[in-house]
C-alpha positions as CSV (number, residue, x, y, z in Angstrom):
1,M,-75.6,-33.1,-61.9
2,Q,-78.2,-30.3,-62.0
3,V,-78.1,-27.6,-59.3
4,S,-80.3,-24.7,-58.5
5,V,-79.9,-22.4,-55.4
6,E,-82.6,-20.4,-53.7
7,S,-82.2,-17.7,-50.9
8,T,-84.7,-18.5,-48.2
9,G,-83.4,-16.0,-45.6
10,N,-80.5,-13.6,-44.9
11,I,-78.1,-16.5,-44.6
12,E,-80.3,-19.5,-45.3
13,R,-80.0,-21.2,-48.6
14,K,-81.8,-24.1,-50.4
15,L,-80.1,-26.2,-52.9
16,S,-82.1,-28.4,-55.3
17,I,-80.0,-31.1,-56.7
18,V,-80.6,-33.8,-59.4
19,I,-78.2,-36.7,-59.8
20,P,-78.6,-38.8,-62.9
21,A,-79.9,-42.4,-62.3
22,E,-76.9,-43.8,-64.2
23,R,-74.5,-42.5,-61.5
24,V,-76.5,-44.0,-58.6
25,D,-77.4,-47.3,-60.3
26,G,-74.0,-47.7,-61.7
27,E,-72.4,-47.5,-58.3
28,V,-75.0,-49.9,-56.8
29,D,-74.3,-52.4,-59.6
30,T,-70.5,-52.1,-59.0
31,R,-70.9,-52.8,-55.3
32,L,-73.3,-55.7,-55.8
33,K,-70.9,-57.4,-58.3
34,S,-68.0,-57.0,-55.8
35,M,-70.2,-58.7,-53.1
36,R,-71.0,-61.7,-55.3
37,N,-67.7,-63.5,-54.6
38,R,-68.0,-62.8,-50.8
39,V,-71.6,-63.4,-49.9
40,K,-72.8,-66.7,-48.5
41,I,-76.4,-67.8,-49.3
42,D,-77.8,-71.2,-48.6
43,G,-78.1,-73.4,-51.7
44,F,-75.3,-71.7,-53.6
45,R,-71.5,-72.3,-53.7
46,P,-69.3,-69.3,-52.9
47,G,-68.9,-67.1,-56.0
48,K,-71.7,-68.8,-57.8
49,V,-74.7,-66.8,-56.4
50,P,-76.7,-65.4,-59.3
51,M,-76.7,-61.6,-59.5
52,S,-80.4,-61.6,-59.4
53,V,-80.3,-63.3,-56.0
54,V,-77.6,-60.9,-54.7
55,S,-79.6,-58.0,-55.9
56,Q,-82.8,-59.3,-54.2
57,Q,-81.0,-59.9,-50.9
58,Y,-78.8,-56.8,-50.7
59,G,-80.0,-54.4,-53.3
60,D,-82.1,-52.1,-51.0
61,A,-79.4,-51.9,-48.4
62,V,-76.7,-51.1,-50.9
63,Y,-78.9,-48.5,-52.6
64,Q,-79.4,-46.7,-49.3
65,E,-75.7,-46.8,-48.6
66,V,-74.8,-45.4,-52.0
67,V,-77.5,-42.7,-51.7
68,G,-76.2,-41.6,-48.3
69,E,-72.7,-41.2,-49.6
70,I,-73.9,-39.4,-52.8
71,F,-75.9,-37.0,-50.6
72,Q,-72.8,-36.0,-48.7
73,S,-70.4,-35.8,-51.7
74,T,-72.7,-34.1,-54.1
75,F,-74.0,-31.6,-51.6
76,Y,-70.5,-30.2,-50.9
77,E,-69.7,-30.5,-54.6
78,A,-72.8,-28.4,-55.4
79,A,-72.1,-25.8,-52.7
80,E,-68.5,-25.3,-54.0
81,Q,-69.9,-25.0,-57.5
82,E,-72.2,-22.2,-56.3
83,N,-69.5,-20.5,-54.2
84,L,-71.4,-21.1,-51.0
85,K,-69.5,-21.2,-47.6
86,V,-71.6,-23.8,-45.7
87,A,-71.9,-23.2,-41.9
88,G,-72.8,-26.5,-40.3
89,M,-74.6,-29.6,-41.5
90,P,-77.5,-29.3,-44.0
91,K,-81.0,-30.6,-43.6
92,I,-81.5,-33.0,-46.5
93,D,-84.9,-34.2,-47.9
94,A,-85.2,-36.6,-50.8
95,T,-87.9,-35.7,-53.3
96,T,-87.3,-38.7,-55.6
97,L,-85.7,-41.8,-54.1
98,E,-86.2,-44.8,-56.3
99,P,-83.8,-47.1,-58.2
100,G,-83.8,-46.5,-61.9
101,K,-84.9,-42.9,-61.5
102,D,-82.9,-39.7,-61.1
103,L,-82.1,-39.0,-57.5
104,E,-83.6,-35.6,-56.5
105,Y,-83.2,-33.9,-53.2
106,T,-83.1,-30.6,-51.5
107,A,-80.6,-29.3,-48.9
108,V,-81.4,-26.4,-46.6
109,F,-78.5,-24.8,-44.6
110,D,-76.9,-21.6,-43.4
111,I,-73.9,-19.9,-45.0
112,Y,-71.3,-17.9,-43.2
113,P,-72.5,-14.3,-43.0
114,Q,-70.8,-11.6,-44.9
115,F,-70.2,-8.4,-42.9
116,K,-67.7,-5.5,-42.5
117,I,-65.7,-4.8,-39.4
118,A,-67.3,-1.9,-37.7
119,D,-65.5,1.4,-36.8
120,V,-63.6,0.4,-33.6
121,S,-62.5,4.0,-33.1
122,K,-65.9,4.6,-31.5
123,M,-65.3,1.9,-28.9
124,E,-64.4,2.7,-25.3
125,V,-62.0,0.2,-23.7
126,K,-61.7,0.2,-19.9
127,R,-58.2,-0.4,-18.6
128,P,-57.5,-0.8,-14.9
129,T,-54.6,1.1,-13.4
130,V,-53.2,-0.4,-10.2
131,K,-50.3,0.3,-8.0
132,I,-49.1,-2.3,-5.6
133,M,-48.7,-0.8,-2.1
134,S,-46.8,-2.1,0.9
135,A,-50.2,-2.7,2.5
136,D,-51.1,-5.0,-0.4
137,V,-47.9,-7.0,0.2
138,D,-48.6,-7.3,3.9
139,E,-52.2,-8.4,3.2
140,M,-50.8,-11.1,0.8
141,I,-48.5,-12.3,3.6
142,D,-51.5,-12.5,6.0
143,T,-53.2,-14.6,3.3
144,L,-50.2,-17.0,3.2
145,R,-50.2,-17.2,7.0
146,A,-53.9,-18.1,7.0
147,Q,-53.2,-20.9,4.5
148,Q,-50.5,-22.3,6.9
149,K,-52.6,-21.8,10.1
150,G,-52.8,-24.3,12.9
151,W,-55.5,-24.8,15.6
152,K,-55.5,-24.6,19.4
153,E,-58.3,-25.9,21.6
154,V,-60.0,-23.2,23.7
155,K,-62.6,-23.2,26.5
156,R,-64.6,-20.1,25.4
157,A,-67.7,-20.0,23.3
158,A,-67.3,-20.6,19.6
159,K,-67.1,-17.7,17.2
160,D,-66.6,-17.0,13.5
161,G,-63.3,-18.4,12.3
162,D,-63.1,-21.2,14.9
163,L,-62.8,-24.9,14.0
164,L,-65.4,-27.1,15.8
165,V,-65.8,-30.9,16.1
166,V,-69.4,-31.7,16.5
167,D,-72.0,-34.5,16.5
168,F,-75.2,-33.8,14.7
169,D,-78.5,-35.6,13.9
170,G,-80.9,-34.1,11.5
171,K,-84.6,-35.1,11.1
172,L,-87.1,-34.2,8.4
173,D,-90.7,-34.6,9.6
174,G,-89.3,-36.6,12.5
175,E,-87.4,-39.0,10.3
176,T,-83.6,-39.3,9.8
177,F,-82.5,-38.6,6.2
178,D,-79.5,-39.7,4.2
179,G,-76.4,-37.6,5.1
180,G,-78.2,-35.9,7.9
181,A,-76.2,-37.4,10.8
182,A,-72.5,-37.6,11.7
183,E,-70.1,-37.9,14.6
184,D,-66.8,-36.1,15.1
185,F,-67.5,-33.9,12.2
186,S,-65.2,-30.8,11.6
187,V,-66.9,-27.5,10.9
188,E,-64.9,-24.3,10.2
189,L,-67.2,-21.4,11.1
190,G,-67.4,-18.8,8.4
191,S,-66.0,-21.0,5.6
192,G,-69.4,-21.4,4.0
193,R,-69.0,-25.2,3.6
194,M,-72.1,-25.8,5.7
195,L,-75.5,-24.3,5.4
196,A,-75.7,-20.8,6.8
197,D,-78.4,-21.7,9.5
198,F,-76.2,-24.7,10.6
199,E,-73.1,-22.5,11.2
200,K,-75.1,-19.7,12.8
201,A,-76.6,-22.2,15.3
202,L,-73.1,-23.3,16.4
203,I,-71.8,-19.8,17.2
204,G,-71.8,-19.1,20.9
205,M,-71.8,-22.8,21.9
206,K,-69.1,-24.2,24.3
207,V,-67.6,-27.6,24.6
208,G,-70.1,-30.1,25.8
209,A,-73.1,-27.9,24.9
210,T,-76.1,-29.3,23.1
211,K,-78.8,-27.5,21.1
212,E,-81.8,-28.1,18.9
213,A,-81.8,-25.9,15.8
214,D,-83.9,-25.4,12.7
215,V,-81.9,-25.4,9.5
216,T,-83.6,-24.4,6.1
217,F,-82.2,-25.8,2.9
218,P,-82.1,-23.5,-0.1
219,E,-84.5,-24.0,-3.0
220,E,-81.6,-24.9,-5.4
221,Y,-80.3,-27.7,-3.1
222,P,-79.4,-30.8,-5.2
223,A,-81.4,-33.3,-3.1
224,E,-85.1,-33.1,-4.2
225,N,-86.4,-34.2,-0.8
226,L,-84.6,-31.3,1.0
227,K,-85.2,-28.3,-1.4
228,G,-86.6,-25.4,0.6
229,K,-87.3,-27.7,3.6
230,T,-86.7,-26.8,7.2
231,V,-84.9,-29.6,9.1
232,Q,-84.4,-30.1,12.9
233,F,-80.8,-30.7,13.9
234,A,-79.6,-32.0,17.3
235,L,-76.2,-30.5,17.8
236,K,-73.4,-31.3,20.3
237,V,-70.1,-29.5,20.4
238,K,-67.1,-31.7,21.3
239,T,-64.2,-29.3,20.8
240,V,-63.6,-25.6,19.9
241,S,-60.3,-24.6,18.4
242,A,-59.1,-21.1,17.6
243,P,-56.9,-20.4,14.6
244,E,-53.2,-19.9,15.2
245,L,-51.3,-18.0,12.5
246,P,-47.6,-18.8,12.1
247,K,-45.0,-16.2,12.8
248,V,-43.2,-14.7,9.8
249,D,-39.8,-16.0,10.8
250,E,-37.0,-17.7,8.9
251,E,-38.6,-21.1,9.1
252,F,-41.9,-19.8,7.6
253,I,-40.2,-17.8,4.9
254,K,-38.0,-20.7,3.7
255,K,-41.1,-22.8,3.0
256,F,-41.7,-20.5,0.1
257,G,-38.3,-21.1,-1.5
258,I,-36.5,-18.0,-0.1
259,E,-33.1,-19.4,0.7
260,D,-31.8,-16.6,2.9
261,G,-35.0,-16.6,5.0
262,T,-35.1,-12.8,5.3
263,E,-38.3,-10.8,5.4
264,K,-36.8,-8.3,2.9
265,S,-36.3,-11.1,0.3
266,F,-39.7,-12.6,1.1
267,K,-41.5,-9.3,0.5
268,A,-39.5,-8.7,-2.7
269,E,-40.5,-12.2,-4.0
270,I,-44.1,-11.7,-3.1
271,K,-44.3,-8.3,-4.8
272,S,-42.7,-9.8,-7.9
273,N,-45.3,-12.6,-8.0
274,M,-48.1,-10.0,-7.4
275,E,-46.8,-7.9,-10.3
276,R,-46.9,-10.9,-12.6
277,E,-50.4,-11.6,-11.5
278,L,-51.4,-8.0,-11.9
279,E,-50.1,-7.9,-15.4
280,Q,-52.1,-10.9,-16.4
281,R,-55.3,-9.6,-14.7
282,I,-55.0,-6.2,-16.4
283,K,-54.5,-8.0,-19.8
284,S,-57.5,-10.1,-19.1
285,R,-59.7,-7.2,-18.2
286,V,-58.6,-5.2,-21.2
287,K,-59.2,-8.2,-23.5
288,Q,-62.7,-8.7,-21.9
289,S,-63.5,-5.0,-22.5
290,V,-62.3,-5.3,-26.1
291,M,-64.3,-8.4,-26.8
292,E,-67.4,-6.9,-25.2
293,G,-67.0,-3.8,-27.4
294,L,-66.6,-5.8,-30.6
295,H,-69.6,-7.8,-29.7
296,E,-71.7,-4.7,-29.1
297,I,-70.8,-2.8,-32.3
298,H,-71.5,-5.6,-34.7
299,E,-74.9,-7.0,-35.9
300,I,-74.5,-10.4,-37.5
301,D,-76.9,-13.1,-38.5
302,L,-75.6,-16.3,-36.8
303,P,-75.8,-19.7,-38.5
304,S,-78.1,-21.8,-36.3
305,A,-76.0,-25.0,-36.8
306,L,-72.9,-23.3,-35.4
307,V,-74.9,-22.0,-32.4
308,K,-76.3,-25.5,-31.8
309,D,-72.8,-27.1,-31.9
310,E,-71.5,-24.4,-29.5
311,I,-74.4,-25.1,-27.1
312,Q,-73.2,-28.6,-26.7
313,Q,-69.6,-27.4,-26.1
314,V,-70.8,-25.0,-23.4
315,R,-72.9,-27.7,-21.8
316,S,-69.9,-30.0,-21.8
317,E,-67.5,-27.4,-20.3
318,M,-70.1,-26.5,-17.6
319,A,-70.5,-30.2,-16.7
320,Q,-66.7,-30.6,-16.3
321,N,-66.5,-27.5,-14.1
322,S,-69.4,-29.0,-12.0
323,Q,-67.3,-32.1,-11.3
324,G,-69.1,-34.2,-14.0
325,A,-72.7,-33.2,-13.2
326,D,-75.2,-34.5,-15.6
327,L,-76.5,-31.4,-17.5
328,S,-77.9,-33.4,-20.5
329,T,-81.5,-32.9,-19.3
330,L,-81.3,-29.1,-19.1
331,P,-82.9,-27.3,-22.1
332,D,-80.7,-25.8,-24.8
333,D,-82.0,-22.3,-24.2
334,M,-80.1,-22.2,-20.9
335,F,-76.8,-22.2,-22.8
336,E,-77.9,-20.4,-26.0
337,E,-77.0,-16.9,-25.0
338,Q,-73.4,-17.8,-24.1
339,A,-73.1,-20.1,-27.2
340,A,-74.4,-17.4,-29.5
341,R,-71.9,-14.9,-28.0
342,R,-69.0,-17.2,-28.6
343,V,-70.0,-17.9,-32.2
344,K,-70.5,-14.2,-32.9
345,L,-67.1,-13.3,-31.4
346,G,-65.5,-16.1,-33.3
347,L,-66.8,-14.8,-36.6
348,I,-65.7,-11.2,-35.7
349,V,-62.2,-12.3,-34.7
350,G,-61.9,-14.4,-37.8
351,E,-62.8,-11.5,-40.0
352,V,-60.4,-9.1,-38.2
353,I,-57.6,-11.7,-38.8
354,T,-58.5,-12.0,-42.5
355,V,-59.0,-8.4,-43.3
356,N,-55.9,-7.2,-41.5
357,K,-53.8,-10.2,-42.7
358,L,-52.7,-11.0,-39.1
359,E,-50.3,-13.9,-38.9
360,K,-48.7,-15.8,-36.1
361,D,-45.8,-13.9,-34.5
362,Q,-43.4,-16.6,-33.3
363,A,-41.4,-14.2,-31.1
364,K,-44.6,-13.3,-29.2
365,V,-45.4,-17.0,-28.9
366,D,-42.0,-17.6,-27.3
367,E,-42.4,-14.6,-25.1
368,M,-45.8,-15.7,-23.8
369,L,-44.5,-19.3,-23.2
370,Q,-41.5,-17.9,-21.2
371,S,-43.9,-15.7,-19.2
372,L,-46.2,-18.6,-18.4
373,A,-43.3,-20.8,-17.4
374,A,-41.7,-18.2,-15.1
375,S,-44.3,-18.9,-12.3
376,Y,-43.5,-22.6,-12.2
377,E,-40.9,-24.3,-10.1
378,D,-39.3,-25.9,-13.2
379,P,-39.8,-23.5,-16.0
380,Q,-37.8,-25.5,-18.6
381,A,-39.9,-28.6,-18.0
382,L,-43.1,-26.7,-18.8
383,I,-41.6,-25.1,-21.9
384,E,-40.5,-28.5,-23.2
385,Y,-44.0,-29.9,-22.5
386,Y,-45.6,-27.2,-24.7
387,Q,-43.0,-27.5,-27.4
388,T,-43.6,-31.3,-27.7
389,N,-47.4,-31.1,-27.4
390,Q,-49.0,-29.6,-30.5
391,Q,-52.5,-29.2,-29.0
392,A,-51.1,-27.4,-26.0
393,M,-49.0,-25.1,-28.1
394,Q,-52.0,-24.2,-30.2
395,T,-53.6,-22.7,-27.0
396,I,-50.6,-20.4,-26.7
397,E,-50.7,-19.5,-30.3
398,A,-54.4,-18.7,-30.1
399,S,-53.8,-16.5,-27.0
400,V,-51.1,-14.6,-28.9
401,M,-53.4,-14.0,-31.9
402,E,-56.1,-12.7,-29.5
403,E,-53.5,-10.3,-28.0
404,M,-52.7,-9.1,-31.5
405,I,-56.4,-8.4,-32.1
406,V,-56.6,-6.5,-28.8
407,D,-53.5,-4.5,-29.8
408,W,-55.1,-3.7,-33.1
409,V,-58.3,-2.4,-31.4
410,L,-56.3,-0.4,-28.8
411,E,-54.5,1.5,-31.5
412,K,-57.8,2.9,-32.7
413,A,-60.3,2.8,-29.7
414,K,-60.7,5.2,-26.9
415,I,-59.0,4.0,-23.7
416,K,-60.5,4.9,-20.3
417,D,-58.2,4.2,-17.4
418,E,-59.9,3.1,-14.2
419,K,-58.1,3.3,-10.8
420,M,-58.5,0.2,-8.8
421,K,-57.0,-1.5,-5.7
422,F,-55.0,-4.6,-6.2
423,K,-57.3,-6.7,-4.0
424,D,-60.4,-5.5,-5.9
425,L,-59.0,-6.5,-9.3
426,V,-57.8,-9.9,-8.1
427,S,-61.0,-10.7,-6.3
428,E,-62.9,-10.2,-9.6
């Protein structure tokens, strides 16, 4: 095998490879001979088909099959011979492709970029500082009460926060459209589940009241026939109910697993949960700041094949988060920026691990798993799940490695503390 390499860009390489005809033709002959005893051709008994007939019938297909396999095996063989770290699949073009002649082809591809870790001492990492106040605990209790709220019918006009049962009939250019009409439909005003104009029209209406209202659909609305259109809705209110928050009594408190049912124990448990959440939020914010800093202080040529692969991963994840929405028709450039960022950070993180010889710390893995399990009703069951599921455990190990990288950066970088309120940090 003859190999020559050419640099066609910062990280792009071109291999020109020549494979002797004997290697290709010999493999083709071997496969055709093995087929002779198996093929069935009219006019010949099994195992008695002349090689010339087998070759005539199957020679081209076998040649293409062998060439495809040789492309793959010899490319990686040549790349290893030239000490090239290939990033992604190559683009292969045959220059000579004919039985009896040497097989010649070129392979164009990117290699992994070589770069040095930048001086992280110049980075500024933002770290939130938060103190949980008694008012934060009270606000969390109010949130829990709102989640357990009931409803009581009232005779007054509807206002924000009320639950209404309504009939509606919407028409576009005088015609009813799919999904535009319903009876006994529940609408919680202020929840944002309905269009803003629709909810706004219901405010101030009483039981039995009717109204005609114009409702404008947003330009990004999924249904093509309704995007940006103004529709006329006939509205009728059947009931208006006001929210009723439960009292913070023994019965309410015991619903959250507080056996003694006292407000003191309830608040202590809530604060403990908030502190765990706060710790995770701060870690997440610091990690985000570290990764943004690493991204900014490095200039790296990114292998196009890796970015293309990551684009498909980002597309797939977004489709899953959009409840299986079909994003296949969207152009790649919509996902390219995020994909490129992921690839760049992956290269940086990998280099930090290699240069600093960071290795998995089993004690930290166990500690993270214990911390994760602490918020579950049956911690031991979760721990056993991870310990018996290699793929799940790898996510824990990856998170620990990321924390080790964050710690490495924090030892050298400038840390800027930012005072924040608990609710502001959590809402982000």
